[in-house]
N, C-alpha and C positions, 0 to 999 in steps of 0.2 A: 835541717832545722835551723831556723834563724836564732842567733844568740843576741838578745836585746842589749846586753852590756857592750858587746862588740860593735853593734850598729850605733850605739850612742857615742862610743869613742870615735868611730869613723865620721860621725856627724860634725865633730869638731874640725876635721879636715875639710869637710864640705863648706863649713863656714869660712875657713881660710881661703878656699877658692872663690867664694862669693865676694868677700871683702877685698881680695886682691883684684878681682874684676872691677869693683867699684873704684878702687885706686887707679887702675888703668884708665877708666873713664874720666876721672878727675884730671889726670895728666893730659889726656887727649883734649879735654875742655880748656885747660890752661893753654895748651899749644894753639888751639883754634883762636882763643881770645888774643893771644900774642900776635898771631898771624893777621888778625883783622884790625890791629892797631892799638889795642889796649896795652899800655905800658906797665910792666912789672918791674919793681926794683931788682937790682942785680942779686941781692942777697936772698930774694925769694926763690930763685931757681934751686940753689942747694937745699933750702928748707923743704921744697916740694919732693926732693928725692930721698929725704931722710926716712920717711915711713916705708919706703921701698925696701930698705935693708931688712926690716922686721918682717915684711910681707914675703920676701924671698925665703927666709928661714921657715916661716909658717907654712908656706906652700910646699916646700921641700919635705917638711915633716908630715904634711897632709898626704903627699904621695906615698911616703913610707908607711903611713897608717893604713892606707888602702892596699898595700902590697904584702903586709905581714899578718900573720895570725898567731905569732908567738906571744903569749900573755905578758912576759916580762918586758919585751920590746914595746908592746902596745901600751902598757902602763906608763912607761917613760915618755913615749912619743906623744900621747894625747895630752898629757899635762904640759909638755914643752910647746906643743902646737897651740894649745889654748893660751898659754902665757904670751907667746909672740903675736897671736891674733889680737889679743886685748891691747898689748903695747902698741901695735901698729895702728889699730883703730883710734886709740887715744892720740897718738902722734899725728895721725891724719887730721883729726878734728882740731887739735891745737894749731897745727900748721895752717889749716884753712882759715882759722880765725886770725892768726897773726898776719898772713898774707893779705887777707881782706882789709885789715886795719892799715897795712903799709901801702896799699894801692891808692893812688890819688883818685879823688872822685871826679 
């Protein structure tokens, strides 16, 4: 039988995987833009890797969410995973806006 609360908690982990994939695509796009001649300020590169720290923690917790069925561990992991996903997405959005404004037209 499928437990709806268990599946909803695991959905947070799936969102972590989805947004981490979007982050990898952003990094790939930035690398392609740099390779084709668009100049980025030197400070933009560390800013682009800043959301990656939160995504790594969120994805790690997402994997743990999918591997465990213990209720106490699930309760802690899904909240922590959700927190880091939200932090990472906000950091990614802010970083994208800041880098866009720093990039010469």
